[in-house]
Phi, psi and omega in degrees: 000330183249017180294150182293149174246117187267151173264107185264342181197157179223148176213140183206148169218133183204185180293344181257001178174153182266002178199179183298315183299314181294321179294317179298318180298319178293318179297322182282340183247012173068029181263104177282156182254012184273139180187190179296150176294133176237332183254323181282127181268103185220151176292345180264015187306321184265005184242320187250117175287150178222171179244094184264142169295136189282345181276142175283169177299322179295320178291322177294321179296317178298322182286323187262334185090358176273135182304142181296341180290342179286166185294151178297327178303316180289321180297316178297317180301310183295322180301313182287320181294319178298318178296319180299318180293316177301316182295330182292333182080004177284114187280327185226094179298331182294344179284350183234162172285105191243139178234158175233114180241112187232144180249149166196163181239348182247347181056223180265029184300331179299328177278319182300320180302321180292322179299310186290334177297318179283320185293319181294325178288326181203111186289005171264000182245175183102135181269115184297334179294345178288339183254359183298318184251043184291316189288156184301318183296329180295324177300314179298317182294321176303313183289318178301317178298317180296328179276348182077029181254125179219002180295316178206124180228122181225150175240135176240133178223088179237047180059226191283353175264003189306308184294321178298320178294324176300317184293316183279340169295319177301318179297320180294321178295324177290315182296334179264015174060034176265324177228159177256325183225136176224127169268115189227143179161220181188176187208152170199143174251160177287138176223159178294322180301313180297311181301315181293323179296312179292328177294323177297325178286352179061041179238017176264141180265130176281351173245183176288134188298154180226071180304140177064022172264142180303328183255028179300147185243341183153193185250163170249131178283149178220182178218165178153194179204148178211135180221149169241150174260112179266135179225152177284169177299325179297317179290316181302324182294339181269353187276145181300316177244105184293131180301148182247003180237136180237156169272101189269337182209152178196151178197143172242136178222160179220117181274348176049035183283316186200156182297325185230009183229149175278153177296137184303329180272005175067035183302309180297318179298315180297314181297321179294312181293315181293325177293321177294320177298316180298318179298322183279342185078016182261163174257158177308324181292346180280341183283127183265334185204140175245121169275101187292152169296313165038068183278333183101003175275156179302312185291310186299312188292322179288325178294312180294318180296320179296320178294321178295317177302314181298322186273323190254345183305135013259356184250119186252142174285171171294150179203152178197163177250117178279359173293345174293343177263311191261353192070179179269110185267015172056243184298341179271345192299318181296325178287315179299316183284338171294317177299316180296324178294319177296318178298321178301316179293316184295324187251000180061048186235139170247120186279148183279150171270103187290154168066016177288129178244314182232110179301150180296127186289338183272001180243141184273006182231166177236144176283160180282128184250352179237145177299134175239123181244161180070027181270138177277104181249133179245319184224130179237131178258131179239124184256139175218110186241130188242175176304154180075007180079017179280103189244132180225144177229140177239145174239124176252136185229143178267130183253000000 
């Protein structure tokens, strides 16, 4: 029940890179992926910046082998999952009890939107194949089939904590001897529905976002996918290069404060972080770096910051929000940021929180604004907090 769960591989695609190597290079060189909309067709095209993956659906299809007619959400998912499996070095997934646990919040909505635009204008028009894979679970099943995984396939959709929940569900299945290998994480593509919804909530920034800045205005939406390959100790022992990073702690909490807002005192955030620490057997002082949820909204940053103050005061670890690079990728964010947390441990790097000008006056700590390399990191905490108060924290540790 308490055996270690190892991180054997990572895969990612985001606005700052089409693979792990490209993303790490962008993070180390301060290249954000946020900019004007080029692929998403929206009435807000000239007003709201977003963080788009630079590859077209046709290019993603060529890379993955999945037909371009499928949803962008699925194409992004398969690209990152394939890289994670390649990186793991596991040659035959069929030799193990293998699962695929993937998160998303938009499903095939990018295709459905196109159907209804034509159908509403003329109900004799619209391509029905655009709505076949609309639901979130269908995206996961498409990718699982492409990967040849059928032992266990699950979809999690808990808003912005979705991918983090996928990862620790995978760990629990391994620890309970139900599976040996799990590809876990999540994916989301940009859609007009999502953009319009967040715009209605008035939490989108018309400039590039500034998480944990006193004058923060809101978030920038992004897209992408991120997965880790979780393996049991038994599988790790058979690998040529035994993994050196484990998922040591995890916790999900729900403060049920509001449908779209975090509790001002950060109750859910605090419970998630403290629960993950308890699971790992670590103390707050053991955490070397926090990959913040850090969206840049007024509510989120003060709630997360207040919880960090409560848990870590008076000594704070280094911390930053990588959403300043990738935008907020919603259901994919926990998976992408899990990959970034693993990279931080592997390379001894603390990534900068871009564009900070004025630290928040109500918080006693400051986020890291400059790249730090050659840092001795042992434990990294990654936060993913979603709508409805669904808050999750993961702890990755180097052994």
